[in-house]
Structure formats: structure tokens, C-alpha cells
N, C-alpha and C positions, 0 to 999 in steps of 0.2 A: 763535559759540562762545567761551566764556571758560574759562580755566584759571587757578586761583590757587595759587601756590606758597607754602607756609607752613613755616617752621622749627618743628619739633615738640619741640625740647628747649631748650637754653640758648644757641642760636646756634652758628655754625661747623658746621652739619650738611652743608655742601656744596650749598647751594641753587643756587649759580651754575652748577654742572655740569648740573643738571637744567633750569634755565632755558635754558642753552645747547643742551642736547639737544633739548628740545621747542620751543624758540624758533624753530626752523626752520619750524615750521608756524604760527607766530604772525605777524601783520602788525605788531602793536604790542605792546611790552612796557612796562608801567607800574609803576614803583616807587611804593608807596603810603604809606611812612612811613620814618622814620630819616634819617640824614644821612651825612656822611663818617666816621662812627664804625663803619660797617658794611662791613667788608672782604669782598670775594668774589674768588675766583681762578678764572679760566676758562683752560683749556688747549685750544688749537686747533692740531692737527698738530704737537704738540711745543712750540709757542710758548705761553709763559705770560703771561697778562695779569692783573695785580693791580689791581683796581678798588675804589674805596671809594664812589663817587657815581654814575658813569656806569652805567646799567642794563646787566646782563650781555648782553642781546640786541644791544647795539651791535656786539659782535664778529661777530655773524651778519648784520650789515647791516640790522637791523630798526629801525623808529622806536622810540626809547626816550623815555619820558616820566617826569619827576620830578613826581609828583602833588602836590596841595595839602596832603597829609598829611606831606610831606617838609620838612626844613629844609636849606637849601642854602648852602654856602660857595662863592661864585662863584670864588674863587681856586683852590680844589681842583678845581672843575668844569672850568675852562678849562685848568688844568694837565693833567688827565687827557685831555681832548679833544685838546689839542695833542700830547701824547705818542703817542696812538693815531694821529694823522695822520702823525707822524714815522715810525711803523712801517708806514705804507702803508694804513691804514684811513681811512674817512670816516664817522665816527659821526654819525647824525642824532638829536640829543638836543633834546627840547622841555621847557620848564619851565612848570608851572602858574603862572599869574599870581597865584593865591591862596597859593602856597607861601611860607613865611617864610624870611627871609635870616639866616644866621649872621653876626654882626658881630664885630669884634675884641674889643669889650668883653665879649661872651658867652664867648669863649675865656678871657679873663683871669679873669673871675669864676668860671668852671668850675674852674680850677686853684686859685684862692684858697679857694673853698668846700670843695673836696675836701681841701685841706691843713688847713683849719680843723677838719674832721671826723676827721683822722688819728688822734687820740688817743681817739676814741670808738668805739662799735660801729656808728656810722652811716655809716662810709666805704663807698662803693659800688664804688670802683675804676673810675671813668669814664675815658674816653680823653682827657679834657681838651680836647675839640674844640668845646665850647660848645653841645652838643646840648640838655642840660637847661635852661640859662638861656634859650635861644631859645624852647623850648616854654613856659617860664614867662612870657616876654613875650607870646607868642601868647595864652595864657590870660588874661593881665592886660590885654590890649587895648592894648599899647604896642609891638607888634612892627612890623617893616618887612617888607613883602611884595615879591615879585619885581615885581609890577606897579608898585610905588612907585619902583623904580629907573628906570622908563621916563619918569617925570614929575619933572624936577628940582625943581619948586616943591614938590610933595608930599614928595619925599625930604628936602628941607631942613627942612620943617615937622616931619616925623617925628623927624629927628635933633635939632633944637633942643628938642623936647619930652623925648626920652628920655635923651640924653647927660648932661645935668646930674644926672639921678637916678642914673645909673651912677657918675658922678664922686663924688657924695656918698656912695654906698654904699662905694666903694673907700676913700675918704679918711676919712670920718667913722665908719663902722661897723668897717671892718677896719684902719684906721689905717695905710694904705699910700699910696704916691704914685701918682696916676693918670698915665698916659703918653699916647702918641699914640692909644691906643684910645679916648680921650675927647676927641679934638680934632675938633670939628665940621667945620671947614674941610677937614682932611685926609680925613676919612671921606666928606664930600660929594664931593670931587674923585674919590676912588678908586671909590666906588660909582656915581656918575653915569657914569663911564667904563665900568664893567661894564654898566650899563643901555644905553649906546650900542652896545656889542658885541652884547648880546642882541638889540637891535632891528635892527642891521645884518645879523645872521645869521638873522633871523626865527625866533628860538628860543622865543618865549613863546606860550602857548595858553590858552584857556579850557578847562581839562582835561576837565570833565564833558561839555561840549558837543562837544569834539573827539572823545572816545571814542564818544559817542552817534552821531555822524555816521559814524564808521568802522564801528561795528557795523551801522548801517542799510545800509551798503554791502556787508554780508556778510563783513566782515573778522574774523579771529580776534584776540582780545586776551588777553594773558597778564598777570596781576597778580603782581608780584614783591614779596614781603615781605622785610624785612631782620631781622636778629637772630632770636630764637626765642620760642616761647610762654611760656617760664618767665621771660622778662624783659619780658613785656607789662606795661604800667603798671597794668592792671586785673586781669589773670589770672595774673600772675607772682609771684615770691617777693619781694614788696614789703618793704623799700625797695630791694632789690638788683635793680633793674629799669631799663629804659630809659624814655624819656619819651613813648612812643607805643604804638600797638597793632599788633604784628606778626601778631596772629591774623586770621582771615579776615574778620571784621567790619570791620577797618581798611581792607580793600580797597575797600569801598563809601565810607566817610567820607573816605578819603584820596585818592580820585580823582574823586568827584562822580557816580558811578553809583549806582543803587538797589541795596538788598540782594538783591532778586530777581534782578538780573543776575548777581551773584556766586553766589547760591544755586542758580540753575538750571544753572550750569556745574560743572566738576570742581574739587574742592579737594584738592590733593595735599600730604600731610604728608611733609616730608623728615626722615629719621631717620638718625643715625649709629649704626653697629652696636654702639658702646659710648657712653660719655658723656664730654663734655669741658666745661670751664667756664673762662672768663677772669674774674678778679675775685672779689669776696667773695660770701658767701652759703652757705646749706646745700647739701649734696650727699651724701645718705644712702649712696649706693653708692660713694663715693670710695675709691680704693685708696691708703691712707695709714697704716694702723694698725700695720704691722710692716715689717721689712726686706724680706721677700718681696714684699709688696704694693707697696712703693715701687719696688722693682726692676722689677716688672711694669708699673707706671705709667710708669716711665722708658722701658721698651722700647716700649710702645704709643705714647708721646709722640713718640719718635724715628722710629719706623716710619711713624706716621700724619702726621708733620709738624705736630704740634699746638703751633703757635706762632701768636699772633695776626697776621692779615694786616695790620692797621693798626698795632698796638703792638709786635709781635714778642714779647710776653710769653708765657712757657710756660703752656700750659693745664693745669688740673687734670684728672685722669683718673679715671674710675669705670666700673663695669659698667653695662650698659643698665638704665634705670630704667623698668619697665613701668607703675607707678602714674602716673608723669609722662606717659607716652604715652596712657594712658586719659583723663587730664585734657585733654590736647591734642586728642585726637580729638573729645571732647565739645564743647569750646569752639569749635572751628573747623568741626565737621561734616565731618570728612575722608571723602572718597570713595575715596581710594587712598593708597598709601604708596610711597616710594622709600627704600630702605635703602642707605646709602653706607658705604664703608670696610670692607666685609665681609672683604676680603683682609688687612686689618691684624690680624685675629684669627687668621688661619691660622698653624698651627705652634706655638701656645701649648700649654702642658701643662694648662691649665684654661680653661674658658669658662663664665662664670656670668652670670645676670641677677638684678636685684632684682624678684622676682615680686609682692611685696606688702610692706607695712610692719606692724610691731607698735608700737602706741602705747597706753600705759596698759593693757597686757594684752589689747588687742583687735587684730584684724587689719583693716587698711585696704587696700582695693584701689585707691584713688585718693588724691590729696594732700589734706591738711588745708587749710583756707582761709587760715590764718595762717602766716607764715614761722617764727614761734617754735615752733609746734606741729610744723611740718615738720622743723625741726632736731632735735626730740626723737624722731623716727621711727627705728626700727631696721629695716634691710632684711631681708626673708626671701629668701635667695638660693636660686636653682634652678640646678643644674649641668647642662651639656650636654656631649654627646660632642664632642670636639675634631675638627678637620679639618686635613689637611696643606696646606702651601703648594703651589700648582700654578702652571702657566703661565696667569696670569689674562687675558692678552691673548687666548690661545686660547679660554678660557672665554667671554670677551665675544663672540668671533666665532661660537662654536657655539651660544650661547644658554643659557637657564635650566637645561635638563637637564644641562648640563656642569658646573654648580656641584656641588661635593662633597655627597654625600647628607647628611652631618651638618650642613653649612651650610644645606642646604635645610630640614632639620627646624627649625633655629634660626629661619629666615625665616618658616616656616609658623606657628610658635608666636607670633611677633610679630604676624603678620596676624590670627590667631585672637583673641588677647588684645585687640587694638586695635579689631577689628571692621571692618577695611578691607583690601582685596586688595593684593597687591604689584604695583606698576606697573613698577618698575625696581630694579636692584641695581647699585650702584657698586662696581667691583673695581679701580679705578685712577683717576688724576686726569684722564686725557684723555677726551674725549667718546666715543671709540671703545672705551673701557674701561668702558662702562656696558651692562649686560644689560637691554635693553628688553623688558618683558613685555607692556605695554599702552601705547599712545600715547593720552593722555587727550583729545587733540583728535579722536580717532576714535571716542570712546565715544558 
């Protein structure tokens, strides 16, 4: 059995909480794209774990795999593993030998290029962690892969080929001085050492083969996506996107299993009960046009803790965008939904959603293909009856029927419009504060 967890909005939907909840029934949790730009927070018995690279399932004692679709910063990875060990955990993390490695020159170039775009409309608002430049090198066939770290001779060959090109780019194109990020000897020493640690701890695998063997043995596999559908390189609001495919198709290419493996399992879309976004790009339902909306956005931001896990940046806030969710459901073939942060909307004097868009005098039920056209869309808002704040811990303990009736109406509307049933409802950050309706591993 496989379950794929997909962010259905702009990232920050609370995917880690659901991976944590259902990960108890998985034997292996595989991240299939992204890098340490993808923060996720897991709360276990009141203890909070902020992770950016280690798969969420590691907190539950599961085997966590960073698939070939990921880009990996070894320094971040080992730092997170060591911190978890200091807190009494023993994470079992494996790396796909085909996954690409983030190098110091990638991080330097990420920041240089974003700064160069600062005065244009092309700024993306990246985390500056080298994700995009690493994927660029992957596509350009000049990347360094995890397997290369295990072979010093190959590693040196790769570095001697690519580093002079990065130095020339920094110095001759951008007119800046290259530093240690372009020192072949220092890079070789540092990354060969990472390779030795990976080898000594038996952390590398042939990902597709490893997963195939586990599935043949009858084990359950969960595929964990990072970020969200609307920042998918192909299906998101380009160019305000990440450099990989968070949608369900990425689970196949990013781990080495066939698309039928993903398609025959459950694909659960994770949805926040409102909308948030870090960085630039359109957001038709954003709360920003007057003082009342801005105060409402501030309230939701503070109550929902809407600050980036990796960057700490305050997130932009908006009403739930239903055309976005219809798009996400189609792209990933969602079989179920998990709606998080329902409690954050409790006690408001108004609750609205963007039901559709108006563009050039016509109603649109889903998103236009281009970001420029999406930015021109005006949301058609639908208002819902509000619900009071309640003891959400008690609601989680009692189950779905304990959710306030108006909130249930809100959830049922989302389910009907998206065409997928509600599998879970998040009413707080802890695993125990999730109302489980359906366990996808039991479907």
C-alpha cells in the first residue's frame, strides 16, 4: 500500500502533521523532491521538532528516504540528525545515490542571482539555500550526486570540471570576488568527508530498488512531498515557483517507482482552511485592500503562527481559494483531503472563500494557465456562517461530529467543490489534535 501526501496550495499546509499521524502505519517514508528550503514542524507529546530535510517520519522511528528527486545539503542533514540524536531519537535516514548535492557555490549563486533580480518583477523570494542552482546543474548535466561523494576520484573530477565555471560566472558575469565556495581543494576535503560518513553509517541506497524490495515484502510506503502545488515548476504560478514537482507525479520520478505504484495508492491533498504564502506572486484572495482586511490578516497570522519554518518570514494571508484547489485536485488526482488550521478561523466575525474568479467579464472555476492572467483575476467571494471557538482538544478526542455545525458545513463545501472526501481535520499542532475521519492506509 502507498499513500502520497501532496501540498494543495502554496506550501505551509501542515503536511508534516499528517505524515506524522499516518506515518505510524507506514514502514518507509520517502521525500521525493525539494531540499532544506522546505520546513516542516512535527509536534510529538508537546515536543516540537522543526525539520527542513529529515523526513517527518523520522520522529516516529520510520525509515526515512531522501529520493533522487531531492537536492541535499549534507551539512544541514547531519546537523538535523545530530540534533535529533541529542534529543533522544535515533533517525534512520537513507539517501538516494542519484540525488543531487547542494554545494556552497550553489548557495552563493542563489543569493547573487536573487539580488540581481531585486529591481525587476522577476524576483522570486527564494530561501537562498541553493535549491534552484542545484537543479539547474542537474538539468545541465554538471551536477554532483550523492553517489559521487562515495568515490573520491569521481568527486574530484566533477569538482575540477564545474568549479572553474562557477568562478567565471561569479567573477566575470557578476563582477564579484569568488571565495572558498570555489576552492576545489577545500570542497574536495569537506565533501569527501561527508561521503565517508555516509558510507560508515550505511546511509546510501539505490532508491527505486530499495522501495521495490520493501513493497514486495508487503511493507507500506508513504511518499512525502515538500512545498505545494502552486509552486510546482510545471503546474504552479511560474516564475514564482520552486525548481521541482511537489505534485503527485513527482513521487514517481523522484523516487524511482512507476506511476502505477503511486496511482494505485491513495493521494491525499493537504489543505489549510485559509491561504498563506511566503514570497512573491499573485494571490487573488489576499487580505490586504483596506485596514479591516489587514487587521484580519494580522490576527490570522498570529493565531496560526504563520511565519516561515526555514526563513521566519511573515506569510501573506488570504481566504481559501477554491479554483486553486480544483486545479490541485486535477493535477494530482486527489483521492482524499486533510484540512488543517480549522481552529484558526474560529471566533472570527466573518469567514469567506474565493469560490470562483472573474476575468474579462467571464467566470472561471479554475486557474488560468499563465501567472499574468491569474494576477488579473478578481475573486468571487462566498460567505459562510461563522463558528465559535471551542475546546479543540476535546473535539479531537470526540471526533468529527463534535466539530461545530457551521465548520462542518464549511468542510463539506470544500469536499464537494474539490471532489474528494475529507480524511482528516487539523484543529491544533499536535498529532492528538487531528480529527481522523479515514486512515488512507486502511482504504
